[in-house]
C-alpha positions in Angstrom: -6.1 177.4 -152.9 -7.2 179.6 -155.7 -6.8 178.6 -159.8 -4.1 180.9 -160.2 -1.6 179.6 -156.9 -2.5 176.3 -158.7 -1.6 177.4 -162.2 1.6 179.2 -160.9 3.1 175.6 -158.7 2.1 174.0 -161.9 4.7 176.4 -164.1 6.6 176.7 -161.4 7.4 172.3 -161.4 7.0 171.8 -165.4 9.6 174.7 -165.8 12.1 173.6 -162.9 11.9 170.0 -165.4 12.7 171.6 -168.4 9.7 171.1 -170.0 7.8 173.3 -172.1 3.9 173.6 -172.6 3.7 171.5 -175.3 5.8 168.7 -173.8 3.4 168.8 -170.7 0.8 168.9 -172.7 1.5 165.8 -174.7 2.5 164.1 -172.0 -0.9 165.0 -170.1 -3.1 164.7 -173.3 -4.6 167.8 -173.4 -3.8 171.1 -175.8 -0.7 173.6 -175.2 -3.8 176.4 -174.8 -5.3 175.0 -172.2 -2.2 174.3 -170.1 -1.5 177.9 -170.5 -4.9 178.6 -169.4 -4.5 176.4 -166.3 -1.1 177.8 -165.5 -2.3 181.6 -165.7 -5.5 180.5 -164.1 -7.5 181.9 -166.6 -9.7 178.7 -167.0 -14.1 180.5 -167.1 -15.3 177.4 -166.1 -12.5 176.0 -163.6 -10.7 173.3 -163.6 -11.7 169.8 -163.1 -10.0 167.3 -160.1 -9.0 165.0 -162.4 -7.2 167.6 -165.0 -5.0 168.6 -161.9 -4.7 164.9 -161.7 -3.2 164.2 -165.1 -1.1 167.0 -164.8 0.5 166.1 -161.3 1.2 162.9 -162.9 2.9 164.1 -165.6 4.7 166.4 -163.9 6.2 163.4 -161.3 4.2 165.6 -157.9 1.5 164.4 -155.7 -1.7 166.5 -155.9 -0.5 167.6 -152.9 2.2 169.5 -154.1 -0.2 171.2 -156.1 -2.3 172.1 -153.2 0.2 172.4 -150.6 0.8 176.6 -149.4 
């Protein structure tokens, strides 16, 4: 699965929970600009699995939810 697709899923789960990028960033302990890059699939170096795990926990979903088609 590509980074853009995972980023879209993160944005989807964030929006259905009524969260802003800033709120998700605070909950996942990262910057809102990094959340934005992840959601757009624009991270140049790729995103470590640990970051996806932190986001999944903050969103109340599993890694499988983010990776599943």
